[in-house]
C-alpha positions as CSV (number, residue, x, y, z in Angstrom):
1,M,83.8,166.4,-12.8
2,K,83.1,168.0,-9.5
3,R,81.0,165.0,-8.5
4,L,83.9,162.6,-9.4
5,K,86.3,164.6,-7.3
6,S,83.8,164.5,-4.4
7,I,83.4,160.7,-4.6
8,T,87.2,160.3,-4.9
9,G,87.7,162.5,-1.8
10,I,85.2,160.4,0.2
11,A,86.9,157.2,-0.8
12,L,90.3,158.5,0.2
13,M,88.9,159.6,3.6
14,A,87.4,156.2,4.1
15,I,90.7,154.5,3.3
16,F,92.7,156.8,5.6
17,G,90.0,156.3,8.3
18,L,90.3,152.5,8.0
19,T,94.1,152.7,8.1
20,S,93.9,154.9,11.2
21,C,91.6,152.5,13.0
22,Q,93.8,149.5,12.0
23,S,96.9,151.3,13.4
24,E,95.0,151.9,16.7
25,V,94.2,148.1,16.9
26,D,97.7,147.1,16.0
27,E,99.0,149.4,18.7
28,V,97.0,147.5,21.3
29,Q,97.2,144.0,19.9
30,G,100.5,144.0,18.2
31,E,101.0,142.3,14.9
32,N,100.2,138.6,14.9
33,P,99.9,138.4,18.7
34,N,101.4,135.3,20.2
35,T,98.4,134.0,22.1
36,N,98.8,131.5,24.9
37,A,96.6,129.1,26.7
38,A,96.5,128.5,30.5
39,N,98.6,125.4,30.1
40,S,101.3,127.0,27.9
41,T,104.9,127.3,28.6
42,T,104.6,131.1,28.7
43,A,101.8,130.8,31.3
44,S,104.0,128.6,33.4
45,N,106.9,131.0,33.0
46,L,104.8,134.0,34.1
47,K,103.3,132.2,37.0
48,R,106.6,130.9,38.3
49,T,108.4,134.2,37.9
50,S,105.7,135.9,39.9
51,M,105.5,133.4,42.8
52,Y,106.3,134.8,46.2
53,D,110.0,134.7,46.7
54,G,110.8,133.6,50.3
55,S,114.6,133.1,49.7
56,F,115.6,136.1,51.6
57,D,115.4,134.3,55.0
58,D,116.8,130.9,53.9
59,F,119.5,131.1,56.5
60,I,116.6,130.7,59.0
61,D,114.1,128.4,57.4
62,G,116.0,126.8,54.5
63,A,113.0,127.1,52.2
64,S,113.1,129.5,49.2
65,C,109.4,129.2,48.5
66,S,108.2,130.4,51.9
67,S,109.3,132.8,54.6
68,I,108.7,133.2,58.3
69,I,106.4,136.1,59.2
70,L,107.8,138.2,62.0
71,P,107.7,138.4,64.9
72,A,109.1,134.9,65.6
73,T,111.5,133.2,68.0
74,A,114.3,130.7,67.2
75,K,117.2,129.1,68.9
76,V,120.3,129.7,66.8
77,N,123.2,127.4,67.9
78,G,121.5,127.1,71.2
79,I,121.0,130.9,71.7
80,Q,117.4,132.1,71.8
81,I,116.8,135.0,69.4
82,S,113.7,137.1,69.2
83,L,113.0,138.4,65.7
84,F,110.8,141.4,65.5
85,S,112.0,142.8,62.2
86,Q,114.4,142.0,59.4
87,L,117.0,144.2,61.3
88,D,117.2,141.3,63.8
89,Y,118.4,138.9,61.0
90,Q,121.9,140.2,61.6
91,Q,122.0,138.6,65.0
92,V,121.3,135.2,63.4
93,I,123.9,135.8,60.6
94,S,126.5,136.8,63.1
95,I,126.0,133.6,65.3
96,L,125.9,131.3,62.2
97,G,129.1,132.9,60.9
98,Q,131.1,132.9,64.1
99,F,132.9,129.7,63.2
100,N,133.2,128.1,59.8
101,N,133.6,124.5,60.8
102,D,130.8,124.0,63.3
103,Q,127.4,122.4,62.8
104,D,124.9,125.3,62.7
105,S,121.4,124.7,63.9
106,V,118.2,126.9,63.8
107,V,115.3,125.6,65.9
108,L,112.1,127.5,65.3
109,Q,109.6,128.1,68.1
110,F,106.0,127.1,67.3
111,P,103.3,128.3,66.6
112,L,104.5,130.7,63.9
113,R,103.1,132.1,60.7
114,V,104.5,131.4,57.2
115,K,103.9,133.1,53.9
116,T,103.9,130.6,51.1
117,S,104.7,130.7,47.4
118,N,101.1,131.5,46.5
119,Y,101.0,134.5,48.8
120,T,98.8,132.9,51.4
121,E,99.7,133.2,55.1
122,V,99.2,130.1,57.3
123,T,99.7,129.3,61.0
124,V,102.1,126.4,61.6
125,N,101.6,124.8,65.0
126,N,104.4,122.2,65.1
127,Q,107.4,120.8,63.3
128,T,105.3,118.1,61.5
129,E,103.1,120.8,59.9
130,Y,106.2,122.8,59.0
131,N,107.9,119.7,57.5
132,A,104.9,119.4,55.2
133,I,105.5,122.9,53.9
134,L,109.2,122.1,53.3
135,N,108.4,118.8,51.5
136,A,105.8,120.6,49.3
137,C,108.5,123.2,48.4
138,S,111.1,120.5,47.6
139,S,108.5,118.6,45.5
140,A,107.6,121.7,43.5
141,E,111.2,122.5,42.8
142,S,112.1,118.9,41.8
143,S,109.2,118.8,39.4
144,G,109.9,122.1,37.7
145,Q,107.0,123.8,39.3
146,G,108.8,126.0,41.9
147,A,109.4,129.7,41.8
148,I,111.8,131.2,39.3
149,N,113.5,133.8,41.5
150,S,116.5,134.5,39.3
151,L,114.5,136.8,37.0
152,N,112.2,139.7,38.0
153,I,109.8,141.3,35.6
154,N,109.7,145.1,35.8
155,F,106.2,146.4,36.2
156,P,103.8,147.6,34.9
157,I,103.1,145.2,32.0
158,T,100.0,144.7,29.9
159,I,98.3,141.4,29.2
160,L,96.1,141.3,26.1
161,T,93.1,138.9,26.4
162,Y,91.5,136.8,23.6
163,N,88.7,134.2,23.2
164,V,89.4,130.9,21.6
165,S,88.5,132.5,18.2
166,L,91.5,134.7,18.6
167,Q,89.3,137.8,19.0
168,Q,90.7,140.3,21.4
169,T,88.4,140.7,24.4
170,G,90.3,143.3,26.4
171,S,93.5,144.1,28.2
172,V,94.8,144.0,31.8
173,V,97.5,146.3,33.3
174,I,99.6,144.3,35.8
175,T,101.4,146.3,38.4
176,S,102.9,143.7,40.7
177,E,104.2,140.1,41.0
178,Q,101.2,139.2,43.2
179,Q,98.7,140.5,40.7
180,L,100.4,138.7,37.9
181,F,100.5,135.4,39.9
182,T,96.8,135.8,40.7
183,Y,95.9,136.5,37.1
184,M,97.9,133.6,35.7
185,S,96.4,131.3,38.3
186,N,92.9,132.1,37.2
187,V,93.2,131.9,33.4
188,S,90.4,129.6,32.2
189,S,90.5,127.0,29.5
190,T,88.3,129.2,27.3
191,E,90.7,132.2,27.5
192,L,93.8,133.0,25.7
193,F,96.3,135.8,26.4
194,A,99.4,137.5,25.1
195,V,102.0,139.7,26.7
196,K,102.2,143.2,25.1
197,Y,105.9,143.4,24.3
198,P,108.4,144.9,24.8
199,I,108.9,144.4,28.5
200,T,112.0,144.7,30.6
201,V,113.3,142.2,33.1
202,K,116.0,142.2,35.8
203,L,118.3,139.2,35.9
204,I,120.0,137.7,38.9
205,D,123.3,139.5,38.2
206,D,121.3,142.8,38.4
207,T,121.6,143.4,34.6
208,Q,118.5,144.6,32.8
209,S,117.2,143.0,29.6
210,T,114.6,144.1,27.0
211,V,112.3,141.2,26.0
212,N,110.4,141.4,22.7
213,S,108.6,138.0,22.6
214,D,107.7,134.8,24.5
215,A,110.8,133.1,23.0
216,E,113.0,135.9,24.3
217,L,111.4,135.6,27.7
218,Q,112.2,131.9,27.7
219,S,115.8,132.6,26.6
220,N,116.3,135.1,29.5
221,I,114.9,132.7,32.0
222,N,117.2,130.0,30.7
223,A,120.2,132.3,31.1
224,S,119.2,133.5,34.5
225,V,118.7,129.9,35.8
226,T,122.1,129.0,34.4
227,T,123.6,132.0,36.2
228,K,121.9,131.0,39.4
229,A,123.3,127.5,39.2
230,T,126.8,129.0,38.8
231,I,126.2,131.1,41.9
232,T,125.0,128.1,43.9
233,Q,128.0,126.1,42.8
234,A,130.3,128.9,43.9
235,E,128.6,129.0,47.3
236,Q,129.2,125.3,47.7
237,N,132.8,125.6,46.6
238,S,133.3,128.4,49.1
239,K,132.3,126.1,51.9
240,K,134.7,123.5,50.6
241,L,137.5,126.1,50.6
242,E,136.8,127.1,54.2
243,A,137.1,123.4,55.3
244,I,140.4,123.0,53.4
245,L,141.8,126.2,54.9
246,V,140.9,125.3,58.5
247,N,142.0,121.7,58.3
248,G,145.4,122.4,56.8
249,T,148.7,124.4,57.3
250,F,150.1,126.1,54.3
251,K,153.2,127.6,52.8
252,V,153.6,130.2,50.1
253,Q,154.6,128.1,47.0
254,S,154.7,131.2,44.7
255,F,153.8,134.8,44.8
256,I,154.2,136.5,41.4
257,T,153.8,140.2,40.9
258,A,155.2,142.3,38.1
259,G,156.5,139.0,36.7
260,V,158.7,138.4,39.7
261,D,158.2,135.4,42.1
262,S,159.1,136.4,45.6
263,A,158.1,133.1,47.3
264,N,161.6,132.9,48.7
265,N,160.7,135.6,51.2
266,Y,158.2,133.2,52.8
267,K,160.1,129.9,52.5
268,D,160.5,129.3,56.3
269,T,157.0,130.5,57.2
270,T,153.8,128.5,57.6
271,V,150.3,130.0,57.3
272,D,147.6,128.8,59.6
273,F,143.9,129.6,59.1
274,A,141.6,129.3,62.3
275,N,137.9,128.6,62.3
276,D,137.1,132.1,63.7
277,W,138.3,133.8,60.6
278,K,141.8,134.6,62.0
279,V,145.0,133.8,60.3
280,K,148.6,133.8,61.4
281,A,152.1,133.3,59.9
282,V,154.6,131.4,62.0
283,T,158.4,131.3,61.5
284,A,160.5,129.0,63.7
285,L,157.6,128.6,66.2
286,T,157.2,132.4,66.4
287,T,154.2,134.3,65.2
288,T,155.5,136.9,62.7
289,A,152.2,138.1,61.3
290,T,148.5,138.0,62.3
291,G,145.4,139.0,60.5
292,T,141.9,138.0,59.3
293,Y,140.5,136.3,56.3
294,A,137.2,136.0,54.6
295,V,135.7,133.7,52.0
296,S,132.9,134.9,49.7
297,S,131.4,134.0,46.5
298,E,129.6,135.5,43.5
299,L,130.0,133.7,40.2
300,D,133.5,132.8,41.5
301,V,135.0,132.2,45.0
302,F,137.1,134.8,46.6
303,L,139.6,134.8,49.5
304,K,140.3,138.1,51.2
305,L,143.6,138.3,53.2
306,N,144.4,141.1,55.7
307,F,147.8,140.7,57.5
308,T,149.4,143.0,60.0
309,G,152.8,142.9,61.7
310,S,154.9,141.9,58.7
311,T,155.8,143.9,55.6
312,S,156.2,140.8,53.5
313,F,152.8,139.3,54.5
314,S,151.1,142.7,54.1
315,L,152.0,142.4,50.4
316,L,149.6,139.4,50.3
317,N,146.7,141.6,51.4
318,N,144.3,141.4,48.6
319,T,140.9,140.0,47.5
320,W,142.0,136.9,45.6
321,K,139.9,135.0,43.1
322,V,140.2,131.3,43.6
323,A,141.4,130.0,40.2
324,S,141.6,126.4,41.4
325,V,141.6,124.4,44.6
326,T,142.4,120.9,45.8
327,T,143.1,119.6,49.2
328,S,146.8,120.2,48.7
329,T,147.0,123.4,46.5
330,I,145.1,126.6,46.3
331,T,145.8,128.8,43.3
332,L,144.8,132.5,43.6
333,Q,144.6,135.5,41.2
334,S,144.2,139.1,42.2
335,K,140.6,140.1,41.6
336,T,141.8,143.4,40.0
337,N,144.9,142.1,38.2
338,A,145.1,138.5,37.0
339,A,148.8,138.8,36.5
340,V,149.3,138.9,40.2
341,T,149.1,135.3,41.5
342,L,149.5,133.5,44.8
343,V,149.8,129.7,45.3
344,L,149.4,128.1,48.7
345,T,150.3,124.5,49.3
346,Q,149.7,122.3,52.3
347,I,152.7,121.1,54.2
């Protein structure tokens, strides 16, 4: 009897030991790991999200998949600017933003150095060589091979590695975008890999999302790309709004607050937007109010008004969401209270 108990105890210990070992393996591998090859969609997603993001200086070079390495020199609307650090970008932004209906130009001085989407740094000696970089960027984007810069993976993450027999061969801790890009660029045809989920990602609207599978990663990328397209469209619409404002003269068609339309207070006054971000109200050829305006965009387009010199026009001071716009009518809603509306029409 004692021998039977001893055998039973050993058997139980073996079972518990096997279970313990299996748990440790599952903790590393995950259950039914979703392995991927070098040419898989997940490999492409990881590589593209980890490409070097050069979009931060697009107002200078117009290329999101590369950036100018400082120091550099450029002529901005004919004014020579020396760029020693990113603090000098403000000079460029100020010159480009001085007027909203001019033809801006940035002429780079060669030679200069450029950091490309694969993190390499190259010397560019002339405009022809630089055009080749721009064309390569455009070609990559149009063929779906460009950087996905609307989603950022939060590091560290762990990549589990397998051979073609689906046997795990190891794991790699990835701590940066460049390391991830290098790893994904060097996965061979005889290797498989899987992401150890969950991971977290940051979307273009600054929200955080927890990702539990390759499919969820794809879903988050799709959502972020859609959001980026909306942001890009809003930027384009903001430029159209600026042109409409500068090229027209307006009157207050309606101004509704607390359910009351007070447009009658503005019936004899016109509103004129200048190309230097100044605005004035004119009544019977006399300027009755002056101020400034600003056009911005996020997912929507916004028009900020700031009048002085008139109590009536000071009531229009607000950050307005552009609900709709045509060449003849601009319909606005208060950013903080959609029940407050303003409609401007061209005269």
